[in-house]
N, CA, C and O atoms as a Tinker XYZ file with bonds, in Angstrom:
   324  protein
     1  N    -55.091000  -80.261000  -34.137000    73     2
     2  CA   -54.259000  -79.759000  -34.547000    64     1     3
     3  C    -53.379000  -79.148000  -33.354000    63     2     4     5
     4  O    -53.780000  -78.156000  -32.745000    81     3
     5  N    -51.850000  -79.936000  -32.960000    73     3     6
     6  CA   -51.027000  -79.285000  -32.218000    64     5     7
     7  C    -50.004000  -78.481000  -32.911000    63     6     8     9
     8  O    -49.616000  -78.601000  -34.074000    81     7
     9  N    -49.601000  -77.578000  -31.938000    73     7    10
    10  CA   -48.612000  -76.549000  -32.131000    64     9    11
    11  C    -47.486000  -77.109000  -32.116000    63    10    12    13
    12  O    -47.259000  -77.793000  -31.117000    81    11
    13  N    -46.315000  -77.021000  -33.271000    73    11    14
    14  CA   -45.119000  -77.370000  -33.237000    64    13    15
    15  C    -44.382000  -76.344000  -33.062000    63    14    16    17
    16  O    -44.503000  -75.312000  -33.722000    81    15
    17  N    -43.431000  -76.543000  -32.036000    73    15    18
    18  CA   -42.119000  -75.658000  -31.839000    64    17    19
    19  C    -40.954000  -75.941000  -32.280000    63    18    20    21
    20  O    -40.440000  -77.052000  -32.411000    81    19
    21  N    -40.559000  -74.972000  -32.498000    73    19    22
    22  CA   -39.133000  -74.590000  -33.261000    64    21    23
    23  C    -38.286000  -75.288000  -32.148000    63    22    24    25
    24  O    -38.429000  -74.725000  -31.063000    81    23
    25  N    -37.476000  -76.318000  -32.124000    73    23    26
    26  CA   -36.533000  -76.461000  -30.947000    64    25    27
    27  C    -35.021000  -75.853000  -31.272000    63    26    28    29
    28  O    -34.249000  -75.793000  -30.315000    81    27
    29  N    -34.621000  -75.459000  -32.398000    73    27    30
    30  CA   -33.728000  -74.798000  -32.553000    64    29    31
    31  C    -34.109000  -73.443000  -33.215000    63    30    32    33
    32  O    -34.254000  -73.377000  -34.436000    81    31
    33  N    -34.249000  -72.498000  -32.507000    73    31    34
    34  CA   -34.647000  -71.341000  -33.025000    64    33    35
    35  C    -33.406000  -70.275000  -33.513000    63    34    36    37
    36  O    -32.372000  -70.152000  -32.856000    81    35
    37  N    -33.592000  -69.766000  -34.369000    73    35    38
    38  CA   -32.259000  -68.969000  -34.938000    64    37    39
    39  C    -31.979000  -67.766000  -33.871000    63    38    40    41
    40  O    -32.759000  -66.823000  -33.731000    81    39
    41  N    -30.999000  -67.889000  -33.280000    73    39    42
    42  CA   -29.969000  -66.971000  -32.590000    64    41    43
    43  C    -29.422000  -65.800000  -33.081000    63    42    44    45
    44  O    -28.247000  -65.853000  -33.443000    81    43
    45  N    -29.951000  -64.875000  -33.161000    73    43    46
    46  CA   -29.309000  -63.780000  -34.148000    64    45    47
    47  C    -28.272000  -62.877000  -33.713000    63    46    48    49
    48  O    -27.603000  -62.008000  -34.273000    81    47
    49  N    -28.354000  -63.424000  -32.346000    73    47    50
    50  CA   -27.675000  -61.939000  -31.288000    64    49    51
    51  C    -26.412000  -62.313000  -31.444000    63    50    52    53
    52  O    -25.527000  -61.465000  -31.333000    81    51
    53  N    -26.032000  -63.972000  -31.799000    73    51    54
    54  CA   -24.259000  -64.159000  -31.626000    64    53    55
    55  C    -23.751000  -63.421000  -33.255000    63    54    56    57
    56  O    -22.670000  -62.853000  -33.417000    81    55
    57  N    -24.619000  -63.567000  -34.145000    73    55    58
    58  CA   -23.984000  -63.112000  -35.269000    64    57    59
    59  C    -24.314000  -61.546000  -35.314000    63    58    60    61
    60  O    -23.495000  -60.891000  -35.958000    81    59
    61  N    -25.346000  -60.853000  -34.755000    73    59    62
    62  CA   -25.167000  -59.227000  -35.013000    64    61    63
    63  C    -23.863000  -59.107000  -34.150000    63    62    64    65
    64  O    -22.807000  -58.761000  -34.680000    81    63
    65  N    -23.951000  -59.400000  -32.795000    73    63    66
    66  CA   -22.319000  -58.773000  -32.237000    64    65    67
    67  C    -21.342000  -59.140000  -32.921000    63    66    68    69
    68  O    -20.426000  -58.320000  -32.988000    81    67
    69  N    -21.165000  -60.439000  -33.654000    73    67    70
    70  CA   -19.760000  -60.429000  -34.200000    64    69    71
    71  C    -20.073000  -59.568000  -35.653000    63    70    72    73
    72  O    -19.030000  -59.503000  -36.303000    81    71
    73  N    -20.876000  -59.092000  -36.135000    73    71    74
    74  CA   -20.686000  -58.266000  -37.326000    64    73    75
    75  C    -20.496000  -56.673000  -36.996000    63    74    76    77
    76  O    -20.140000  -55.825000  -37.814000    81    75
    77  N    -20.863000  -56.417000  -35.397000    73    75    78
    78  CA   -20.551000  -55.214000  -34.808000    64    77    79
    79  C    -19.217000  -54.671000  -34.570000    63    78    80    81
    80  O    -18.739000  -53.543000  -34.691000    81    79
    81  N    -18.749000  -55.812000  -34.191000    73    79    82
    82  CA   -17.404000  -55.809000  -33.866000    64    81    83
    83  C    -16.254000  -55.648000  -34.775000    63    82    84    85
    84  O    -15.099000  -55.308000  -34.517000    81    83
    85  N    -16.955000  -56.043000  -36.178000    73    83    86
    86  CA   -15.877000  -55.664000  -37.047000    64    85    87
    87  C    -15.992000  -54.446000  -37.603000    63    86    88    89
    88  O    -16.979000  -53.783000  -37.283000    81    87
    89  N    -14.945000  -53.840000  -38.624000    73    87    90
    90  CA   -14.698000  -52.544000  -39.174000    64    89    91
    91  C    -16.338000  -51.775000  -39.179000    63    90    92    93
    92  O    -17.333000  -52.444000  -39.455000    81    91
    93  N    -16.402000  -50.543000  -38.890000    73    91    94
    94  CA   -18.008000  -50.586000  -39.612000    64    93    95
    95  C    -18.069000  -49.798000  -41.149000    63    94    96    97
    96  O    -19.058000  -49.181000  -41.543000    81    95
    97  N    -16.981000  -49.936000  -41.806000    73    95    98
    98  CA   -16.978000  -50.496000  -43.224000    64    97    99
    99  C    -17.386000  -51.711000  -43.973000    63    98   100   101
   100  O    -17.569000  -51.825000  -45.185000    81    99
   101  N    -17.496000  -52.590000  -43.040000    73    99   102
   102  CA   -17.518000  -54.057000  -43.704000    64   101   103
   103  C    -18.671000  -54.201000  -44.521000    63   102   104   105
   104  O    -18.582000  -54.884000  -45.541000    81   103
   105  N    -20.067000  -53.482000  -44.120000    73   103   106
   106  CA   -20.893000  -53.315000  -45.165000    64   105   107
   107  C    -20.963000  -52.825000  -46.543000    63   106   108   109
   108  O    -21.859000  -52.962000  -47.376000    81   107
   109  N    -19.770000  -52.191000  -46.617000    73   107   110
   110  CA   -19.657000  -51.497000  -47.741000    64   109   111
   111  C    -18.364000  -52.297000  -48.521000    63   110   112   113
   112  O    -18.028000  -52.331000  -49.705000    81   111
   113  N    -17.855000  -52.861000  -47.410000    73   111   114
   114  CA   -16.751000  -53.706000  -48.260000    64   113   115
   115  C    -17.566000  -55.067000  -48.831000    63   114   116   117
   116  O    -17.085000  -55.554000  -49.854000    81   115
   117  N    -18.477000  -55.570000  -48.397000    73   115   118
   118  CA   -19.394000  -56.675000  -48.543000    64   117   119
   119  C    -20.566000  -56.080000  -50.130000    63   118   120   121
   120  O    -20.751000  -56.753000  -51.145000    81   119
   121  N    -20.985000  -55.090000  -49.923000    73   119   122
   122  CA   -21.637000  -54.811000  -50.853000    64   121   123
   123  C    -20.640000  -54.442000  -52.461000    63   122   124   125
   124  O    -21.055000  -54.852000  -53.546000    81   123
   125  N    -19.674000  -53.844000  -52.368000    73   123   126
   126  CA   -18.897000  -53.655000  -52.973000    64   125   127
   127  C    -18.334000  -55.157000  -53.909000    63   126   128   129
   128  O    -18.319000  -55.173000  -55.139000    81   127
   129  N    -17.843000  -56.507000  -52.924000    73   127   130
   130  CA   -17.619000  -57.645000  -53.258000    64   129   131
   131  C    -18.967000  -58.542000  -54.192000    63   130   132   133
   132  O    -18.905000  -59.721000  -54.541000    81   131
   133  N    -19.867000  -57.799000  -54.385000    73   131   134
   134  CA   -20.993000  -58.266000  -54.717000    64   133   135
   135  C    -21.298000  -57.478000  -56.057000    63   134   136   137
   136  O    -22.068000  -57.778000  -56.970000    81   135
   137  N    -20.618000  -56.584000  -55.932000    73   135   138
   138  CA   -20.733000  -55.311000  -57.261000    64   137   139
   139  C    -22.288000  -54.910000  -57.084000    63   138   140   141
   140  O    -23.117000  -54.835000  -57.991000    81   139
   141  N    -22.460000  -54.708000  -55.931000    73   139   142
   142  CA   -23.624000  -53.415000  -55.672000    64   141   143
   143  C    -23.697000  -52.024000  -55.407000    63   142   144   145
   144  O    -22.879000  -51.561000  -54.612000    81   143
   145  N    -24.560000  -51.252000  -55.951000    73   143   146
   146  CA   -24.319000  -50.101000  -55.168000    64   145   147
   147  C    -25.557000  -50.269000  -54.207000    63   146   148   149
   148  O    -26.319000  -51.207000  -53.972000    81   147
   149  N    -25.420000  -48.694000  -53.649000    73   147   150
   150  CA   -26.773000  -48.831000  -52.363000    64   149   151
   151  C    -28.218000  -49.112000  -52.314000    63   150   152   153
   152  O    -28.980000  -49.593000  -51.476000    81   151
   153  N    -28.339000  -48.585000  -53.660000    73   151   154
   154  CA   -29.711000  -48.548000  -54.240000    64   153   155
   155  C    -30.183000  -50.156000  -54.412000    63   154   156   157
   156  O    -31.190000  -50.737000  -54.007000    81   155
   157  N    -28.966000  -50.646000  -55.226000    73   155   158
   158  CA   -29.399000  -52.180000  -55.181000    64   157   159
   159  C    -29.679000  -53.100000  -54.386000    63   158   160   161
   160  O    -30.572000  -53.947000  -54.409000    81   159
   161  N    -28.674000  -52.841000  -53.509000    73   159   162
   162  CA   -28.683000  -53.650000  -52.304000    64   161   163
   163  C    -29.876000  -53.420000  -51.303000    63   162   164   165
   164  O    -30.308000  -54.360000  -50.636000    81   163
   165  N    -30.498000  -51.914000  -51.195000    73   163   166
   166  CA   -31.557000  -51.541000  -50.720000    64   165   167
   167  C    -32.893000  -52.129000  -51.042000    63   166   168   169
   168  O    -33.733000  -52.359000  -50.171000    81   167
   169  N    -33.072000  -52.370000  -52.332000    73   167   170
   170  CA   -34.124000  -52.967000  -52.893000    64   169   171
   171  C    -34.020000  -54.354000  -52.668000    63   170   172   173
   172  O    -35.044000  -55.003000  -52.454000    81   171
   173  N    -32.638000  -55.021000  -52.694000    73   171   174
   174  CA   -32.565000  -56.673000  -52.334000    64   173   175
   175  C    -33.132000  -57.045000  -51.004000    63   174   176   177
   176  O    -33.654000  -58.113000  -50.686000    81   175
   177  N    -32.930000  -55.941000  -50.260000    73   175   178
   178  CA   -33.292000  -56.181000  -48.558000    64   177   179
   179  C    -34.686000  -55.877000  -48.345000    63   178   180   181
   180  O    -35.351000  -56.327000  -47.412000    81   179
   181  N    -35.241000  -54.841000  -49.538000    73   179   182
   182  CA   -36.858000  -54.794000  -49.156000    64   181   183
   183  C    -37.124000  -53.262000  -48.776000    63   182   184   185
   184  O    -38.198000  -52.840000  -48.346000    81   183
   185  N    -35.871000  -52.429000  -49.024000    73   183   186
   186  CA   -36.156000  -51.160000  -48.791000    64   185   187
   187  C    -36.390000  -50.056000  -49.710000    63   186   188   189
   188  O    -35.319000  -49.907000  -50.298000    81   187
   189  N    -37.085000  -49.351000  -50.067000    73   187   190
   190  CA   -37.336000  -48.665000  -51.235000    64   189   191
   191  C    -36.656000  -47.789000  -51.726000    63   190   192   193
   192  O    -36.785000  -47.435000  -52.898000    81   191
   193  N    -35.436000  -47.063000  -50.542000    73   191   194
   194  CA   -34.404000  -46.060000  -50.992000    64   193   195
   195  C    -33.320000  -46.611000  -50.290000    63   194   196   197
   196  O    -33.373000  -47.488000  -49.427000    81   195
   197  N    -32.208000  -45.954000  -50.785000    73   195   198
   198  CA   -30.543000  -46.144000  -50.345000    64   197   199
   199  C    -30.338000  -45.378000  -48.722000    63   198   200   201
   200  O    -29.309000  -45.459000  -48.050000    81   199
   201  N    -31.224000  -44.858000  -48.445000    73   199   202
   202  CA   -31.212000  -44.480000  -46.954000    64   201   203
   203  C    -30.364000  -44.812000  -45.782000    63   202   204   205
   204  O    -29.393000  -44.248000  -45.277000    81   203
   205  N    -31.270000  -46.312000  -45.394000    73   203   206
   206  CA   -30.578000  -46.962000  -44.781000    64   205   207
   207  C    -29.437000  -47.369000  -44.371000    63   206   208   209
   208  O    -28.753000  -47.313000  -43.348000    81   207
   209  N    -29.376000  -47.919000  -45.711000    73   207   210
   210  CA   -27.788000  -48.288000  -46.325000    64   209   211
   211  C    -26.451000  -47.341000  -46.162000    63   210   212   213
   212  O    -25.268000  -47.575000  -45.915000    81   211
   213  N    -27.069000  -46.392000  -46.372000    73   211   214
   214  CA   -26.012000  -45.103000  -46.243000    64   213   215
   215  C    -25.873000  -45.149000  -44.522000    63   214   216   217
   216  O    -24.772000  -45.309000  -43.995000    81   215
   217  N    -27.043000  -44.998000  -43.779000    73   215   218
   218  CA   -26.945000  -44.837000  -42.595000    64   217   219
   219  C    -25.954000  -46.331000  -41.811000    63   218   220   221
   220  O    -24.978000  -46.257000  -41.065000    81   219
   221  N    -26.390000  -47.099000  -42.132000    73   219   222
   222  CA   -25.633000  -48.339000  -41.556000    64   221   223
   223  C    -24.129000  -47.804000  -41.981000    63   222   224   225
   224  O    -23.326000  -47.435000  -41.124000    81   223
   225  N    -23.845000  -47.801000  -43.331000    73   223   226
   226  CA   -22.498000  -47.646000  -43.705000    64   225   227
   227  C    -21.708000  -46.679000  -42.571000    63   226   228   229
   228  O    -20.758000  -47.053000  -41.883000    81   227
   229  N    -22.313000  -45.389000  -42.544000    73   227   230
   230  CA   -21.738000  -44.235000  -41.765000    64   229   231
   231  C    -21.416000  -44.751000  -39.937000    63   230   232   233
   232  O    -20.625000  -44.351000  -39.083000    81   231
   233  N    -22.522000  -45.844000  -39.967000    73   231   234
   234  CA   -22.151000  -45.918000  -38.230000    64   233   235
   235  C    -23.288000  -45.074000  -38.025000    63   234   236   237
   236  O    -23.401000  -45.146000  -36.801000    81   235
   237  N    -24.321000  -44.224000  -38.472000    73   235   238
   238  CA   -25.178000  -43.518000  -37.906000    64   237   239
   239  C    -26.587000  -44.446000  -37.171000    63   238   240   241
   240  O    -27.316000  -44.077000  -36.250000    81   239
   241  N    -26.633000  -45.870000  -38.035000    73   239   242
   242  CA   -27.892000  -46.108000  -37.459000    64   241   243
   243  C    -27.149000  -47.952000  -37.218000    63   242   244   245
   244  O    -26.193000  -48.421000  -37.836000    81   243
   245  N    -27.837000  -48.520000  -36.329000    73   243   246
   246  CA   -27.584000  -49.778000  -36.118000    64   245   247
   247  C    -28.586000  -50.717000  -37.216000    63   246   248   249
   248  O    -29.758000  -50.602000  -37.573000    81   247
   249  N    -27.439000  -51.732000  -37.555000    73   247   250
   250  CA   -28.389000  -52.788000  -38.691000    64   249   251
   251  C    -28.998000  -53.574000  -37.895000    63   250   252   253
   252  O    -28.605000  -53.880000  -36.769000    81   251
   253  N    -29.853000  -53.895000  -38.357000    73   251   254
   254  CA   -31.046000  -54.768000  -38.066000    64   253   255
   255  C    -30.435000  -56.259000  -37.540000    63   254   256   257
   256  O    -29.409000  -56.788000  -37.967000    81   255
   257  N    -31.316000  -56.779000  -36.526000    73   255   258
   258  CA   -30.163000  -58.067000  -36.406000    64   257   259
   259  C    -30.337000  -59.106000  -37.728000    63   258   260   261
   260  O    -29.387000  -59.388000  -38.459000    81   259
   261  N    -31.516000  -59.557000  -37.888000    73   259   262
   262  CA   -31.766000  -59.826000  -39.391000    64   261   263
   263  C    -30.804000  -59.978000  -40.567000    63   262   264   265
   264  O    -30.271000  -60.946000  -41.108000    81   263
   265  N    -30.783000  -58.642000  -40.761000    73   263   266
   266  CA   -29.748000  -58.009000  -41.702000    64   265   267
   267  C    -28.611000  -58.422000  -41.607000    63   266   268   269
   268  O    -27.941000  -58.743000  -42.588000    81   267
   269  N    -27.943000  -58.521000  -39.636000    73   267   270
   270  CA   -26.467000  -58.631000  -39.938000    64   269   271
   271  C    -26.447000  -59.721000  -40.178000    63   270   272   273
   272  O    -25.591000  -60.176000  -40.936000    81   271
   273  N    -27.133000  -60.276000  -39.760000    73   271   274
   274  CA   -27.241000  -62.043000  -39.927000    64   273   275
   275  C    -27.195000  -62.403000  -41.642000    63   274   276   277
   276  O    -26.371000  -63.271000  -41.929000    81   275
   277  N    -27.576000  -62.127000  -42.195000    73   275   278
   278  CA   -27.457000  -62.229000  -43.892000    64   277   279
   279  C    -26.322000  -61.765000  -44.229000    63   278   280   281
   280  O    -25.627000  -62.380000  -45.039000    81   279
   281  N    -25.867000  -60.452000  -43.606000    73   279   282
   282  CA   -24.600000  -59.965000  -44.063000    64   281   283
   283  C    -23.121000  -61.139000  -43.699000    63   282   284   285
   284  O    -22.125000  -61.532000  -44.306000    81   283
   285  N    -23.656000  -61.311000  -42.555000    73   283   286
   286  CA   -22.839000  -62.511000  -42.137000    64   285   287
   287  C    -22.714000  -63.562000  -42.884000    63   286   288   289
   288  O    -21.703000  -64.257000  -42.778000    81   287
   289  N    -23.761000  -63.889000  -43.817000    73   287   290
   290  CA   -23.794000  -65.197000  -44.791000    64   289   291
   291  C    -23.401000  -65.201000  -45.582000    63   290   292   293
   292  O    -22.923000  -66.192000  -46.133000    81   291
   293  N    -23.435000  -63.547000  -46.199000    73   291   294
   294  CA   -23.026000  -63.283000  -47.820000    64   293   295
   295  C    -21.159000  -63.054000  -47.177000    63   294   296   297
   296  O    -20.336000  -63.490000  -47.982000    81   295
   297  N    -20.702000  -62.587000  -46.186000    73   295   298
   298  CA   -19.327000  -62.332000  -46.017000    64   297   299
   299  C    -18.587000  -63.573000  -46.002000    63   298   300   301
   300  O    -17.422000  -63.533000  -46.397000    81   299
   301  N    -19.288000  -65.144000  -45.438000    73   299   302
   302  CA   -18.978000  -66.060000  -45.007000    64   301   303
   303  C    -18.955000  -66.749000  -46.611000    63   302   304   305
   304  O    -17.905000  -67.263000  -46.996000    81   303
   305  N    -20.029000  -66.731000  -47.411000    73   303   306
   306  CA   -19.872000  -67.293000  -48.883000    64   305   307
   307  C    -18.844000  -66.848000  -49.537000    63   306   308   309
   308  O    -18.005000  -67.549000  -50.104000    81   307
   309  N    -18.874000  -65.570000  -49.479000    73   307   310
   310  CA   -17.824000  -64.929000  -50.334000    64   309   311
   311  C    -16.266000  -65.344000  -50.134000    63   310   312   313
   312  O    -15.383000  -65.651000  -50.936000    81   311
   313  N    -16.310000  -65.210000  -48.571000    73   311   314
   314  CA   -14.692000  -65.453000  -48.200000    64   313   315
   315  C    -14.429000  -67.130000  -48.517000    63   314   316   317
   316  O    -13.323000  -67.501000  -48.908000    81   315
   317  N    -15.460000  -68.016000  -48.325000    73   315   318
   318  CA   -14.851000  -69.159000  -48.468000    64   317   319
   319  C    -15.289000  -69.989000  -49.923000    63   318   320   321
   320  O    -15.495000  -71.196000  -50.050000    81   319
   321  N    -15.336000  -69.198000  -50.687000    73   319   322
   322  CA   -15.504000  -69.734000  -52.358000    64   321   323
   323  C    -14.385000  -70.124000  -52.741000    63   322   324
   324  O    -14.239000  -70.552000  -53.886000    81   323
């Protein structure tokens, strides 16, 4: 069996940098626009409690690249409905 390489890997870095150039409250705005509290968003993202969401929203911890990528998609979808 031959190994197939993905010719177009996802480059999270572009989306990650765009997200971090935005206001640090953007995560909160996106979360509120979907009617979610911190606990609900944390569970949707696979976290057991809201601690990381709080740390991200206050800027005390950087948002992981895959999460930032997903947030950009959510923001884009909401902005273009």
